[in-house]
N, C-alpha and C positions, 0 to 999 in steps of 0.2 A: 505494498501497499504505500504512496506517493507520503509523503510529510502533508502536504494541504487537506490531502484523504481524510490521514487519522487524524487533524485538527478538527475538518470538520466531523466526522465519525462520532469522537468525544464530544462535541456541543453535541450535535445532533440527539447524541443518549439521555444525555443532561437534562434539553428539551422534552425530549419525548417521554422521561421518567419519573424527572421533579417540576416542573414548569408543568403541562403537561397531565402526566400520572400523577401529580399530589394535588395538582388544579392551583396552584400556587401561583397562575396569571389566566381567570376562564375568560382571557379573550382568546389566546395563544393558540388552543386548539383549531378553531376554524379555519385560521389562516395558513397554519402547516401543515393540515389537512387540503388542503385547495392549493400546495406549493406553493404557494405566495410569501414566502420568507427564503430573505435570500442567507447564504453562507459566504463569506469572502476575510480569505486568509489572510488580513496584509502583513509584507513580507518586511515593515521597520522594527528600524536597530532604533533610534530616535525620534524625540519628540516629533519635532520637523518632519520628519515622513510618515508620522502617525497623522499628526493634521492634515499632508498633502491627500493621504490616501481617504481619509475624511468627510471631506473638502472632494474629490472624487465621488465618496456613494454619497452623500447627499445629490448631485449633480445625477449621477444615473440613479435615482431616484427621482428629483424630481419628473426625469425625463419619461418614465415610466409608468404607462398607468399603475392606482393601484392593484386591479383587480388581475396584473399579472407579477408584480412586486410588490407590496406591502408592505413591506419593513425589512430592514436588511439586520447582523448580525458581525461586525465589523470585529474580527477576531485579533488579538492583536500578541501574539506568544512572545515576540522578539523586545518587547518595549515595557515599560512599567509593569513589570513584574512584582514590584513593593508595592503592597497596598498604600500607606501616603503618598508614596511613588505619583502614584493613581491620581488617589483623590485630588492632592495639588493638581493637577494636570487637568479635570474634570472644568472649572471654569474656562480652558483654554480650549475646552470644545462648546462651550454655550456663546464664546468669544467667535468662533469661527462660524459658528450655527449663524449671527447676527450677522457678521463680516460679508456673508454669503448674499446673504437677502431672505434668511430662511425660518428666522423666528417668526412665531405662529402656524409656520407649515410643518416644519420638523421638529420634534427632542430626540433628546437623547437618553438612554438611560442603563444605566453602568453594573455592570457586574465583575468579580474580580473572584479568584479563588481563595483570597484569605480578606475575604471581604466584612466589613466588621460595623454595623451600627455605631457612631459616635456618642447614646447612650450604653452601651452593651458591651460587656466582657467578648475577649477574643473568641472564648469557646461560647457564649449564649447560644441555645439553636436559633434564636430566631433572626441571627446572620445570613443560617442557609438557605434564607428567600433569595440571596443575590448571590451565592457564590457559584459560581462556575467554573469548567474544566481552566480555564482561558480568561486572562484580561479579556473583555468583549465591550466594547459599544452596541448596544441596541439603536438604534438610526429610526425611529419610528414617526409615526404621518401624523399628527393630530387632529384629521378629522378623521381619523382612523379610531382616534383614541376618544373623542367626541366621541362615534357612534355607538362607539363600545360601551361604556362609560350608561351611552342613555339606556339601550341594551338591558345594563343589568341590575337590576333592583339591586338596591343597596349599597355600591359599589363603596365606596369609605371605609364597609365592615373588610374588604378585602386583605388587608395587613395584620387584625387581625384573629380573623379566622387562621391566616398561614401560619400564623404563630402558634394555635391552639394544634394547630394540624402539624407541625414539624413539633409539639413535647408530645402530642402523642407518639409521634413516630419516635423519636428519639433518638441518639447518638448511632447505635446499633444498628436503629430501620434504616438512617440514611447510609450508612458508610455499603448495606445489604444491594442499597441499588448503584452502588456500584459508579458513581461520580468520582474520576478522576483524567487527567493529562493522558491523553496518548501514551505508552511507552517512549520515552524520549525522542517523539521520532522528531531526524536531519533534515534539516533540507537536503533532497539529490541533483 
């Protein structure tokens, strides 16, 4: 399996087992099943290269109808592997979004293998809601989010429900999902 294919496979496994399987995002299943999620592996090794890839993916989404590609998972295993550096980088993604003229059109959600909410301990099960196999920027269409929230009753309760789901599942249950990076994939 190629380097990118292994990374995408690990990320798809996470989407299938955690995001959809545990219903952490009730909006994900429909777009995934319709093939409207684009998985892109960035070869970036610097923040500047990642920003260039982010801008390119925003342009791609803008040029592609939502019924073809609704959102993109921009997976970047070669840069921002340390969570606090990743977190410090996120304002730059928002600035790039604004500078490209996409504020109010797209938004960026963030996932990381070591994700930690500000008010949580590192081993808090709630952090698992945003833990992906690799650092990942999720580019979402604002219109799709607005529609999904309209269609989902009590969307504001998703976070609390996710915490309850993960607490019930427990660390052992999470481990059984097998969500981890591909075994040291190297570019070919």
